[in-house]
ZAKOL-296688 format. One record per residue (C-alpha): x, y, z; residue in three letters. Coordinates in Angstrom, 2 decimals. Example, Ala and Ser with C-alpha at 12.3 -4.5 7.8 and 13.67 -1.06 7.14 Angstrom:
residues 2
+---------+---------+---------+-----+
:      px :      py :      pz : res :
+---------+---------+---------+-----+
:   12.30 :   -4.50 :    7.80 : Ala :
:   13.67 :   -1.06 :    7.14 : Ser :
+---------+---------+---------+-----+
//
This chain:
residues 477
+---------+---------+---------+-----+
:      px :      py :      pz : res :
+---------+---------+---------+-----+
:   -3.53 :    6.47 :   -9.90 : Unk :
:   -2.72 :    4.45 :   -6.74 : Unk :
:    0.21 :    2.34 :   -6.61 : Unk :
:    0.18 :   -0.94 :   -4.53 : Unk :
:    2.54 :   -2.56 :   -2.32 : Unk :
:    2.15 :   -5.48 :    0.00 : Unk :
:    4.01 :   -4.13 :    3.03 : Unk :
:    5.36 :   -6.31 :    5.60 : Unk :
:    4.36 :   -3.72 :    8.53 : Unk :
:    0.64 :   -3.95 :    7.96 : Unk :
:   -0.93 :   -3.11 :   11.21 : Unk :
:   -4.31 :   -2.21 :   12.36 : Unk :
:   -3.45 :    1.29 :   12.06 : Unk :
:   -5.82 :    3.57 :   13.81 : Unk :
:   -7.79 :    6.13 :   12.10 : Unk :
:   -7.76 :    9.39 :   13.78 : Unk :
:   -9.97 :   11.67 :   12.21 : Unk :
:   -8.88 :   15.29 :   12.27 : Unk :
:  -11.21 :   18.41 :   12.59 : Unk :
:  -11.78 :   20.11 :    9.46 : Unk :
:  -11.09 :   23.83 :    9.05 : Unk :
:  -14.74 :   24.55 :    8.95 : Unk :
:  -16.84 :   21.78 :   10.64 : Unk :
:  -19.94 :   22.44 :    9.39 : Unk :
:  -18.82 :   21.69 :    5.71 : Unk :
:  -20.11 :   18.53 :    4.26 : Unk :
:  -18.57 :   15.19 :    4.17 : Unk :
:  -16.29 :   15.78 :    1.10 : Unk :
:  -14.55 :   18.60 :    2.85 : Unk :
:  -14.35 :   16.36 :    6.14 : Unk :
:  -12.61 :   13.50 :    3.93 : Unk :
:  -10.11 :   15.68 :    2.60 : Unk :
:   -8.70 :   16.96 :    6.22 : Unk :
:   -8.87 :   13.32 :    7.67 : Unk :
:   -5.89 :   12.53 :    5.10 : Unk :
:   -3.21 :   13.24 :    7.87 : Unk :
:   -0.84 :   10.48 :    8.48 : Unk :
:   -1.31 :    8.44 :   11.36 : Unk :
:    1.80 :    9.46 :   12.85 : Unk :
:    0.89 :   13.13 :   12.54 : Unk :
:   -2.51 :   12.47 :   14.06 : Unk :
:   -1.07 :   10.27 :   17.04 : Unk :
:    1.35 :   13.34 :   17.95 : Unk :
:   -1.77 :   15.64 :   17.79 : Unk :
:   -4.46 :   14.15 :   19.82 : Unk :
:   -5.31 :   10.43 :   18.91 : Unk :
:   -9.28 :   10.97 :   19.15 : Unk :
:  -11.20 :    8.36 :   17.74 : Unk :
:  -11.24 :    5.18 :   15.60 : Unk :
:  -13.59 :    2.78 :   13.84 : Unk :
:  -14.19 :   -0.88 :   13.41 : Unk :
:  -13.96 :   -0.52 :    9.90 : Unk :
:  -10.65 :    1.08 :    9.79 : Unk :
:   -9.15 :   -1.84 :   11.78 : Unk :
:  -10.79 :   -4.23 :    8.93 : Unk :
:   -9.39 :   -2.11 :    6.10 : Unk :
:   -5.84 :   -2.48 :    7.41 : Unk :
:   -6.29 :   -5.93 :    7.67 : Unk :
:   -6.37 :   -6.24 :    4.14 : Unk :
:   -3.61 :   -7.73 :    2.55 : Unk :
:   -2.83 :   -4.67 :    0.30 : Unk :
:   -1.84 :   -1.12 :    1.57 : Unk :
:   -2.39 :    1.72 :   -1.32 : Unk :
:    0.06 :    4.02 :   -1.37 : Unk :
:   -0.79 :    7.24 :   -3.08 : Unk :
:    1.53 :    8.72 :   -5.82 : Unk :
:    3.15 :   10.95 :   -3.20 : Unk :
:    4.83 :    8.04 :   -1.94 : Unk :
:    6.20 :    7.25 :   -5.10 : Unk :
:    7.54 :   10.84 :   -5.17 : Unk :
:    9.40 :    9.90 :   -1.91 : Unk :
:   10.68 :    6.83 :   -3.27 : Unk :
:   12.24 :    9.19 :   -6.24 : Unk :
:   14.05 :   10.97 :   -3.02 : Unk :
:   15.10 :    7.58 :   -1.71 : Unk :
:   16.70 :    6.49 :   -5.21 : Unk :
:   19.36 :    9.06 :   -4.71 : Unk :
:   20.29 :    7.58 :   -1.37 : Unk :
:   21.03 :    4.10 :   -3.07 : Unk :
:   24.86 :    3.58 :   -3.06 : Unk :
:   26.30 :    1.22 :   -5.64 : Unk :
:   26.11 :   -1.49 :   -3.05 : Unk :
:   23.07 :   -0.81 :   -1.01 : Unk :
:   22.27 :   -1.96 :    2.36 : Unk :
:   19.26 :   -3.55 :    1.65 : Unk :
:   19.67 :   -5.42 :   -1.26 : Unk :
:   16.98 :   -7.86 :   -3.10 : Unk :
:   18.55 :  -10.92 :   -4.43 : Unk :
:   15.28 :  -12.96 :   -4.81 : Unk :
:   12.13 :  -13.89 :   -2.68 : Unk :
:   12.65 :  -15.73 :    0.48 : Unk :
:   10.12 :  -17.95 :    2.23 : Unk :
:    6.68 :  -16.22 :    3.49 : Unk :
:    6.29 :  -18.95 :    6.14 : Unk :
:    9.39 :  -20.89 :    7.67 : Unk :
:    8.03 :  -24.28 :    8.04 : Unk :
:    8.73 :  -26.38 :    5.04 : Unk :
:    5.54 :  -28.87 :    4.72 : Unk :
:    2.40 :  -26.53 :    4.84 : Unk :
:   -0.21 :  -29.39 :    4.45 : Unk :
:   -0.67 :  -29.53 :    8.26 : Unk :
:   -1.91 :  -26.05 :    8.01 : Unk :
:   -3.84 :  -25.27 :    4.66 : Unk :
:   -5.57 :  -26.99 :    1.94 : Unk :
:   -5.56 :  -24.96 :   -1.57 : Unk :
:   -8.53 :  -24.99 :   -3.86 : Unk :
:   -8.00 :  -25.34 :   -7.49 : Unk :
:   -6.32 :  -22.08 :   -8.19 : Unk :
:   -5.95 :  -22.81 :  -11.89 : Unk :
:   -8.83 :  -22.58 :  -14.61 : Unk :
:  -10.65 :  -19.86 :  -12.71 : Unk :
:  -13.46 :  -18.20 :  -14.39 : Unk :
:  -12.94 :  -14.54 :  -13.93 : Unk :
:  -14.39 :  -11.32 :  -15.73 : Unk :
:  -12.60 :   -8.53 :  -16.36 : Unk :
:  -14.94 :   -5.19 :  -16.47 : Unk :
:  -13.63 :   -1.98 :  -18.33 : Unk :
:  -15.44 :    0.91 :  -17.51 : Unk :
:  -16.79 :    2.51 :  -20.77 : Unk :
:  -15.59 :    5.96 :  -21.60 : Unk :
:  -18.42 :    7.69 :  -22.96 : Unk :
:  -18.68 :   11.42 :  -24.31 : Unk :
:  -20.27 :   12.60 :  -21.28 : Unk :
:  -17.50 :   11.17 :  -19.07 : Unk :
:  -15.08 :   13.02 :  -21.39 : Unk :
:  -16.64 :   16.24 :  -21.08 : Unk :
:  -16.82 :   16.07 :  -17.60 : Unk :
:  -13.16 :   15.38 :  -17.20 : Unk :
:  -12.49 :   18.11 :  -19.43 : Unk :
:  -14.37 :   20.39 :  -17.35 : Unk :
:  -12.67 :   19.18 :  -14.35 : Unk :
:   -9.12 :   19.68 :  -15.56 : Unk :
:  -10.23 :   23.35 :  -16.92 : Unk :
:  -10.91 :   24.13 :  -13.52 : Unk :
:   -6.89 :   23.72 :  -12.77 : Unk :
:   -6.51 :   26.90 :  -15.17 : Unk :
:   -9.03 :   29.25 :  -13.25 : Unk :
:   -7.75 :   32.58 :  -13.50 : Unk :
:   -8.44 :   35.67 :  -11.18 : Unk :
:  -11.30 :   37.89 :  -12.15 : Unk :
:  -11.29 :   40.59 :   -9.53 : Unk :
:  -13.66 :   42.83 :  -11.53 : Unk :
:  -16.39 :   40.34 :  -11.70 : Unk :
:  -18.90 :   39.18 :   -9.38 : Unk :
:  -19.42 :   35.61 :   -8.11 : Unk :
:  -21.17 :   33.26 :  -10.49 : Unk :
:  -22.33 :   29.42 :  -10.15 : Unk :
:  -19.11 :   27.51 :  -11.12 : Unk :
:  -16.58 :   30.20 :   -9.82 : Unk :
:  -14.27 :   29.21 :   -7.17 : Unk :
:  -14.61 :   32.13 :   -4.09 : Unk :
:  -11.61 :   32.80 :   -1.95 : Unk :
:  -13.27 :   33.87 :    1.37 : Unk :
:  -12.61 :   34.77 :    4.86 : Unk :
:  -15.56 :   33.77 :    6.98 : Unk :
:  -16.54 :   34.01 :   10.88 : Unk :
:  -19.56 :   32.22 :   12.12 : Unk :
:  -21.40 :   33.24 :   15.14 : Unk :
:  -24.44 :   31.91 :   17.08 : Unk :
:  -26.20 :   34.37 :   19.65 : Unk :
:  -23.38 :   36.64 :   18.91 : Unk :
:  -20.86 :   34.14 :   19.91 : Unk :
:  -18.09 :   32.55 :   17.43 : Unk :
:  -18.71 :   28.67 :   17.56 : Unk :
:  -15.97 :   26.14 :   16.94 : Unk :
:  -15.09 :   25.30 :   13.46 : Unk :
:  -17.16 :   27.98 :   11.94 : Unk :
:  -14.46 :   30.25 :   10.92 : Unk :
:  -11.45 :   30.16 :    8.34 : Unk :
:   -9.39 :   32.55 :    6.06 : Unk :
:   -8.44 :   31.96 :    2.52 : Unk :
:  -10.80 :   29.39 :    1.96 : Unk :
:  -11.32 :   28.15 :   -1.64 : Unk :
:  -15.06 :   27.28 :   -2.12 : Unk :
:  -16.61 :   26.22 :   -5.59 : Unk :
:  -20.03 :   27.78 :   -5.68 : Unk :
:  -22.40 :   25.28 :   -6.86 : Unk :
:  -20.68 :   22.42 :   -5.32 : Unk :
:  -22.89 :   21.83 :   -2.40 : Unk :
:  -19.76 :   21.54 :    0.04 : Unk :
:  -21.41 :   24.00 :    2.67 : Unk :
:  -24.86 :   23.88 :    4.19 : Unk :
:  -27.53 :   25.01 :    2.24 : Unk :
:  -28.00 :   28.77 :    1.66 : Unk :
:  -24.29 :   29.62 :    2.02 : Unk :
:  -22.94 :   29.35 :   -1.49 : Unk :
:  -26.09 :   30.66 :   -2.89 : Unk :
:  -25.58 :   33.86 :   -0.44 : Unk :
:  -22.26 :   34.60 :   -2.29 : Unk :
:  -23.56 :   34.82 :   -5.71 : Unk :
:  -23.32 :   38.22 :   -7.18 : Unk :
:  -20.80 :   39.61 :   -4.47 : Unk :
:  -17.64 :   41.30 :   -5.49 : Unk :
:  -13.97 :   41.10 :   -4.20 : Unk :
:  -13.35 :   43.01 :   -1.08 : Unk :
:  -17.20 :   43.06 :   -0.35 : Unk :
:  -18.32 :   41.60 :    3.05 : Unk :
:  -21.80 :   40.37 :    3.87 : Unk :
:  -23.74 :   38.63 :    6.58 : Unk :
:  -25.34 :   35.47 :    5.58 : Unk :
:  -28.48 :   34.09 :    7.78 : Unk :
:  -28.20 :   30.30 :    7.91 : Unk :
:  -29.79 :   27.62 :    9.54 : Unk :
:  -28.39 :   24.17 :   10.13 : Unk :
:  -30.37 :   21.20 :    9.09 : Unk :
:  -32.21 :   19.46 :   11.90 : Unk :
:  -30.17 :   16.68 :   11.58 : Unk :
:  -26.74 :   18.12 :   11.03 : Unk :
:  -25.04 :   16.03 :   13.47 : Unk :
:  -23.74 :   18.35 :   16.06 : Unk :
:  -25.73 :   18.76 :   18.87 : Unk :
:  -25.24 :   22.64 :   19.46 : Unk :
:  -26.29 :   23.28 :   15.71 : Unk :
:  -28.75 :   21.10 :   14.84 : Unk :
:  -31.54 :   23.39 :   13.29 : Unk :
:  -29.59 :   26.36 :   15.02 : Unk :
:  -29.83 :   29.87 :   13.58 : Unk :
:  -26.50 :   31.42 :   12.87 : Unk :
:  -24.57 :   34.22 :   11.11 : Unk :
:  -21.91 :   33.88 :    8.75 : Unk :
:  -19.76 :   37.27 :    8.17 : Unk :
:  -18.15 :   36.61 :    4.72 : Unk :
:  -15.43 :   38.48 :    2.76 : Unk :
:  -14.69 :   37.61 :   -0.62 : Unk :
:  -10.97 :   37.92 :   -1.28 : Unk :
:  -10.60 :   36.69 :   -4.72 : Unk :
:  -12.81 :   35.26 :   -7.56 : Unk :
:  -11.29 :   32.46 :   -9.74 : Unk :
:  -13.15 :   31.54 :  -12.87 : Unk :
:  -12.46 :   29.00 :  -15.49 : Unk :
:  -11.26 :   30.15 :  -18.89 : Unk :
:  -13.48 :   29.66 :  -22.02 : Unk :
:  -12.03 :   26.23 :  -23.82 : Unk :
:  -11.10 :   27.68 :  -27.08 : Unk :
:   -8.50 :   26.43 :  -30.00 : Unk :
:   -6.44 :   29.12 :  -29.05 : Unk :
:   -6.25 :   28.50 :  -25.41 : Unk :
:   -5.41 :   24.88 :  -25.83 : Unk :
:   -2.58 :   25.85 :  -28.10 : Unk :
:   -1.04 :   28.02 :  -25.35 : Unk :
:   -1.89 :   25.57 :  -22.43 : Unk :
:   -1.99 :   21.80 :  -23.40 : Unk :
:    1.29 :   20.10 :  -24.33 : Unk :
:    1.19 :   18.54 :  -27.58 : Unk :
:   -2.33 :   19.50 :  -28.45 : Unk :
:   -3.50 :   22.60 :  -30.68 : Unk :
:   -7.31 :   22.19 :  -30.99 : Unk :
:  -10.28 :   21.26 :  -28.74 : Unk :
:  -10.60 :   17.82 :  -30.78 : Unk :
:   -6.80 :   17.15 :  -30.09 : Unk :
:   -7.39 :   18.04 :  -26.24 : Unk :
:  -10.24 :   16.04 :  -26.12 : Unk :
:   -8.78 :   12.57 :  -27.89 : Unk :
:   -5.65 :   13.04 :  -25.41 : Unk :
:   -8.24 :   13.05 :  -22.38 : Unk :
:  -10.31 :   10.18 :  -23.89 : Unk :
:   -7.22 :    8.65 :  -24.59 : Unk :
:   -5.75 :    9.17 :  -20.73 : Unk :
:   -9.18 :    7.88 :  -19.27 : Unk :
:   -9.33 :    4.59 :  -21.78 : Unk :
:   -5.72 :    3.84 :  -20.51 : Unk :
:   -6.78 :    4.49 :  -16.63 : Unk :
:   -9.94 :    2.40 :  -17.21 : Unk :
:   -7.97 :   -0.54 :  -18.41 : Unk :
:   -5.35 :   -0.28 :  -15.60 : Unk :
:   -8.24 :   -0.14 :  -13.12 : Unk :
:   -9.78 :   -3.34 :  -14.75 : Unk :
:   -6.53 :   -4.93 :  -14.31 : Unk :
:   -5.92 :   -4.01 :  -10.90 : Unk :
:   -9.50 :   -5.33 :   -9.86 : Unk :
:   -8.98 :   -8.44 :  -11.80 : Unk :
:   -6.09 :   -9.26 :   -9.88 : Unk :
:   -7.65 :   -8.68 :   -6.57 : Unk :
:  -10.80 :  -10.53 :   -7.39 : Unk :
:   -8.55 :  -13.39 :   -8.58 : Unk :
:   -6.88 :  -13.23 :   -5.24 : Unk :
:   -9.79 :  -13.01 :   -3.06 : Unk :
:  -11.41 :  -16.13 :   -5.09 : Unk :
:   -8.38 :  -18.15 :   -3.96 : Unk :
:   -8.46 :  -16.64 :   -0.36 : Unk :
:  -12.14 :  -17.46 :   -0.10 : Unk :
:  -11.73 :  -21.25 :   -1.02 : Unk :
:   -8.78 :  -21.73 :    1.02 : Unk :
:   -9.20 :  -23.89 :    4.12 : Unk :
:   -6.98 :  -23.27 :    7.17 : Unk :
:   -6.69 :  -26.53 :    9.09 : Unk :
:   -4.38 :  -25.12 :   11.82 : Unk :
:   -2.76 :  -22.01 :   12.49 : Unk :
:    1.01 :  -22.15 :   13.03 : Unk :
:    1.04 :  -20.46 :   16.44 : Unk :
:    4.68 :  -19.16 :   16.00 : Unk :
:    3.52 :  -17.12 :   13.09 : Unk :
:    0.46 :  -16.14 :   14.87 : Unk :
:    2.75 :  -14.71 :   17.80 : Unk :
:    4.99 :  -12.88 :   15.19 : Unk :
:    2.46 :  -11.06 :   13.77 : Unk :
:    0.92 :  -10.13 :   17.13 : Unk :
:    4.44 :   -8.82 :   18.24 : Unk :
:    4.66 :   -7.01 :   15.26 : Unk :
:    1.33 :   -5.10 :   15.93 : Unk :
:    2.41 :   -4.33 :   19.61 : Unk :
:    5.46 :   -2.98 :   18.18 : Unk :
:    3.94 :   -0.85 :   15.78 : Unk :
:    1.21 :    0.54 :   18.49 : Unk :
:    3.96 :    0.81 :   20.90 : Unk :
:    5.90 :    3.24 :   18.42 : Unk :
:    2.85 :    5.23 :   17.94 : Unk :
:    2.19 :    5.58 :   21.63 : Unk :
:    5.65 :    6.86 :   22.13 : Unk :
:    5.15 :    9.45 :   19.23 : Unk :
:    2.35 :   10.84 :   21.51 : Unk :
:    4.07 :   10.64 :   24.95 : Unk :
:    2.03 :    7.96 :   26.18 : Unk :
:    2.24 :    4.06 :   27.01 : Unk :
:    1.03 :    1.35 :   24.94 : Unk :
:   -2.15 :    0.90 :   27.39 : Unk :
:   -2.64 :    4.49 :   27.31 : Unk :
:   -2.53 :    4.84 :   23.69 : Unk :
:   -5.16 :    1.85 :   23.60 : Unk :
:   -7.56 :    3.37 :   25.73 : Unk :
:   -7.24 :    6.88 :   24.07 : Unk :
:   -8.57 :    4.93 :   20.86 : Unk :
:  -11.71 :    3.88 :   22.51 : Unk :
:  -10.38 :    0.19 :   23.16 : Unk :
:  -10.14 :   -1.59 :   26.24 : Unk :
:   -7.63 :   -4.38 :   26.80 : Unk :
:   -9.59 :   -7.33 :   26.00 : Unk :
:  -10.91 :   -5.59 :   22.59 : Unk :
:   -7.56 :   -4.87 :   21.62 : Unk :
:   -6.26 :   -8.31 :   21.91 : Unk :
:   -9.24 :   -9.87 :   20.39 : Unk :
:   -8.70 :   -7.61 :   17.49 : Unk :
:   -4.93 :   -8.43 :   17.38 : Unk :
:   -5.81 :  -11.93 :   17.16 : Unk :
:   -8.03 :  -11.48 :   14.33 : Unk :
:   -5.80 :   -9.63 :   12.40 : Unk :
:   -2.91 :  -12.14 :   12.94 : Unk :
:   -4.94 :  -14.78 :   11.65 : Unk :
:   -5.79 :  -12.98 :    8.40 : Unk :
:   -2.43 :  -12.19 :    8.26 : Unk :
:   -1.44 :  -15.52 :    8.49 : Unk :
:   -3.88 :  -16.92 :    6.29 : Unk :
:   -2.71 :  -14.82 :    3.39 : Unk :
:    1.02 :  -15.62 :    3.88 : Unk :
:   -0.15 :  -19.38 :    4.08 : Unk :
:   -1.84 :  -19.07 :    0.80 : Unk :
:    0.81 :  -17.28 :   -1.09 : Unk :
:    3.70 :  -19.56 :    0.11 : Unk :
:    1.44 :  -22.84 :   -0.61 : Unk :
:    1.21 :  -21.66 :   -4.28 : Unk :
:    4.74 :  -20.54 :   -4.57 : Unk :
:    5.62 :  -24.11 :   -3.25 : Unk :
:    3.31 :  -25.92 :   -5.74 : Unk :
:    4.71 :  -24.10 :   -8.76 : Unk :
:    8.14 :  -24.44 :   -7.34 : Unk :
:    8.82 :  -20.50 :   -7.55 : Unk :
:   11.54 :  -19.56 :   -5.23 : Unk :
:   14.82 :  -17.64 :   -4.72 : Unk :
:   15.99 :  -15.61 :   -7.82 : Unk :
:   13.92 :  -17.32 :  -10.61 : Unk :
:   13.57 :  -15.49 :  -13.78 : Unk :
:    9.84 :  -14.97 :  -13.02 : Unk :
:   10.87 :  -13.32 :   -9.51 : Unk :
:   13.22 :  -11.30 :  -10.95 : Unk :
:   10.64 :   -9.91 :  -14.13 : Unk :
:    8.23 :   -9.58 :  -11.58 : Unk :
:   10.62 :   -7.44 :   -9.21 : Unk :
:   11.47 :   -5.34 :  -12.18 : Unk :
:    7.79 :   -4.70 :  -12.74 : Unk :
:    7.15 :   -3.52 :   -9.02 : Unk :
:   10.07 :   -1.21 :   -9.35 : Unk :
:    8.67 :    0.07 :  -12.50 : Unk :
:    5.27 :    0.68 :  -10.83 : Unk :
:    7.05 :    3.23 :   -8.75 : Unk :
:    8.89 :    4.72 :  -11.29 : Unk :
:   12.29 :    3.27 :  -10.57 : Unk :
:   14.79 :    1.17 :  -12.18 : Unk :
:   16.00 :   -0.68 :   -9.22 : Unk :
:   14.13 :   -2.93 :   -7.07 : Unk :
:   16.91 :   -2.11 :   -4.28 : Unk :
:   15.43 :    1.49 :   -3.83 : Unk :
:   12.33 :   -0.04 :   -2.75 : Unk :
:   14.21 :   -2.31 :   -0.65 : Unk :
:   15.95 :    0.85 :    0.88 : Unk :
:   12.72 :    2.95 :    1.31 : Unk :
:   10.35 :    0.16 :    2.56 : Unk :
:   12.52 :   -2.60 :    3.94 : Unk :
:   13.52 :   -5.75 :    2.25 : Unk :
:   10.84 :   -7.84 :    4.09 : Unk :
:    7.87 :   -5.46 :    2.68 : Unk :
:    9.65 :   -5.81 :   -0.84 : Unk :
:   10.04 :   -9.53 :   -0.65 : Unk :
:    6.40 :   -9.95 :    0.19 : Unk :
:    5.30 :   -7.77 :   -2.45 : Unk :
:    7.24 :   -9.52 :   -5.16 : Unk :
:    6.17 :  -12.95 :   -3.71 : Unk :
:    2.61 :  -11.75 :   -3.79 : Unk :
:    2.51 :  -10.49 :   -7.22 : Unk :
:    4.08 :  -13.82 :   -8.14 : Unk :
:    1.19 :  -15.68 :   -6.80 : Unk :
:   -1.43 :  -13.35 :   -8.60 : Unk :
:    0.36 :  -13.77 :  -11.79 : Unk :
:    0.49 :  -17.62 :  -11.57 : Unk :
:   -3.44 :  -17.33 :  -10.61 : Unk :
:   -4.08 :  -15.03 :  -13.86 : Unk :
:   -1.87 :  -16.92 :  -16.29 : Unk :
:   -3.91 :  -20.13 :  -15.82 : Unk :
:   -7.31 :  -18.55 :  -15.13 : Unk :
:  -10.18 :  -18.17 :  -18.06 : Unk :
:  -10.59 :  -14.33 :  -18.42 : Unk :
:  -13.52 :  -12.69 :  -20.21 : Unk :
:  -13.31 :   -8.95 :  -20.54 : Unk :
:  -16.50 :   -6.98 :  -20.91 : Unk :
:  -17.14 :   -3.17 :  -21.29 : Unk :
:  -19.60 :   -1.91 :  -18.50 : Unk :
:  -20.89 :    1.72 :  -17.76 : Unk :
:  -20.19 :    3.63 :  -14.37 : Unk :
:  -23.84 :    3.44 :  -14.00 : Unk :
:  -24.33 :   -0.19 :  -14.02 : Unk :
:  -22.58 :   -0.31 :  -10.43 : Unk :
:  -25.23 :    1.57 :   -9.00 : Unk :
:  -28.07 :   -0.60 :  -10.36 : Unk :
:  -29.44 :   -3.18 :   -7.65 : Unk :
:  -31.05 :   -6.66 :   -8.59 : Unk :
:  -33.50 :   -6.93 :   -6.00 : Unk :
:  -34.04 :  -10.68 :   -6.52 : Unk :
:  -30.40 :  -10.81 :   -5.86 : Unk :
:  -30.29 :   -8.75 :   -2.82 : Unk :
:  -33.04 :  -10.91 :   -1.35 : Unk :
:  -31.22 :  -14.22 :   -2.30 : Unk :
:  -28.04 :  -12.91 :   -0.74 : Unk :
:  -29.96 :  -11.99 :    2.46 : Unk :
:  -29.16 :   -8.33 :    2.23 : Unk :
:  -32.85 :   -7.39 :    2.00 : Unk :
:  -35.60 :   -9.51 :    4.00 : Unk :
:  -39.15 :   -9.58 :    3.10 : Unk :
:  -41.84 :  -10.13 :    5.67 : Unk :
:  -44.25 :  -12.34 :    4.28 : Unk :
:  -48.05 :  -11.13 :    4.95 : Unk :
:  -50.49 :  -13.55 :    5.89 : Unk :
:  -53.36 :  -12.58 :    3.56 : Unk :
:  -56.05 :  -14.87 :    5.19 : Unk :
:  -55.32 :  -13.34 :    8.68 : Unk :
:  -55.53 :  -10.01 :    7.44 : Unk :
:  -58.75 :  -10.54 :    5.78 : Unk :
:  -60.20 :  -12.03 :    9.07 : Unk :
:  -59.20 :   -9.04 :   10.88 : Unk :
:  -61.13 :   -6.70 :    8.49 : Unk :
:  -63.77 :   -8.51 :    8.99 : Unk :
:  -63.97 :   -8.58 :   12.50 : Unk :
:  -63.11 :   -4.85 :   12.75 : Unk :
:  -66.49 :   -4.15 :   10.11 : Unk :
:  -68.72 :   -6.23 :   12.21 : Unk :
:  -67.83 :   -4.17 :   15.23 : Unk :
:  -68.19 :   -1.04 :   13.40 : Unk :
:  -71.64 :   -2.16 :   12.10 : Unk :
:  -72.83 :   -2.84 :   15.73 : Unk :
:  -72.04 :    0.74 :   16.99 : Unk :
:  -74.74 :    3.14 :   16.65 : Unk :
:  -72.64 :    6.20 :   17.49 : Unk :
:  -71.51 :    7.62 :   14.05 : Unk :
:  -68.35 :    9.02 :   15.53 : Unk :
:  -67.42 :    5.51 :   17.02 : Unk :
:  -68.38 :    3.88 :   13.58 : Unk :
:  -66.08 :    5.92 :   11.85 : Unk :
:  -63.30 :    5.49 :   14.41 : Unk :
:  -63.92 :    1.81 :   14.08 : Unk :
:  -63.71 :    2.04 :   10.34 : Unk :
:  -60.57 :    3.84 :   10.58 : Unk :
:  -59.22 :    1.22 :   13.29 : Unk :
:  -59.96 :   -1.31 :   10.72 : Unk :
:  -58.20 :   -0.02 :    8.11 : Unk :
:  -55.13 :    0.56 :   10.06 : Unk :
:  -55.19 :   -3.03 :   11.42 : Unk :
:  -55.44 :   -4.32 :    7.95 : Unk :
:  -52.58 :   -2.26 :    6.68 : Unk :
:  -50.45 :   -3.49 :    9.37 : Unk :
+---------+---------+---------+-----+
//
């Protein structure tokens, strides 16, 4: 589960995609390899970026993985009795007292909102059980590789007898049947034993996406180093391995409870986001306070300069290495600054309208809640770790969302996971996501008639057939 904190230092962090250990692995493996921090990536190469990354970074929330929460635990030990960063209440997000010149809020009370809780089904519970059981896989050295096993492999890929980039690895854990690697690779390992080496003749898909490998015939020399297999789920196994459970039924009930709790928490998180976005979309910016815009732009420059220095570059060199020119960089920076300032204006306007400030009881209650989400008792631990301004914004934004939700009309409904995948064609057309080109039936009939007349007048049989074919083609078009 991800924790959320509205960080102050929210820059357009460039997403640098790392090269996976096996460049020919499918998208799932590539995504895992790309999870490096921006700082680490900048030190290595600073290769590429996307517009999507900039848009995501401009969002008002930065999601921090559980690993960050563990770092907060470490920070807790460094907080003294009188910490340097001490949260005593929220301060203004926008210094200007009268915001009426800059923003017009929508009616943020009485929103009609739907809280959607994903249904926990027997199928999803069984799938979770299977997924969890893979964490307990055991080595079965005397067996042969089967579908569902995890094979620990060393492999070297060659094309025309020469190793190609990204085609080799050692100690790679590959789940057989996962479809992680290109077709033919995983299937070729079935039946192999530990210590066995085998050459796999593989042909890359034509549309693989790497010019030198599209449709290429290659050979992978693979050695099985170990075979890991999921144990059989029995009452005895559960009693030995699952805390507070002694039978399969108890284990299943435990998993079902955890999944339901996750579904409820996810629904609450989505509800808060939807509530905020609805107010954000309904807000009208009358004018941007230029000093606040410049403050955000300076913040971005500061962040980028730090990344550039980590990579031994100037800011201009770093921008260029990411595929930006100066004009694009300035444009993106302006867009980001406006989005951030809009969010701050909305939040401060709601706080002003509700009279929420300083260390009001609601503020301190929310601060305790934010701290609890990171597993600490003292909000000052977060202030010490993330900075006081970041915590100030986190608490302020949480207060605003709470006000909106406390005054909303919320309906809870249970939805199936498959429901998200169902598309309403009429809705897509209405939203402009799908365009339907209208066919002029009368014109099509005229074209067909003309083509038929032309065919009838032709004495040559072959020409007649060709004309008929043309008529059919024109009619279809």
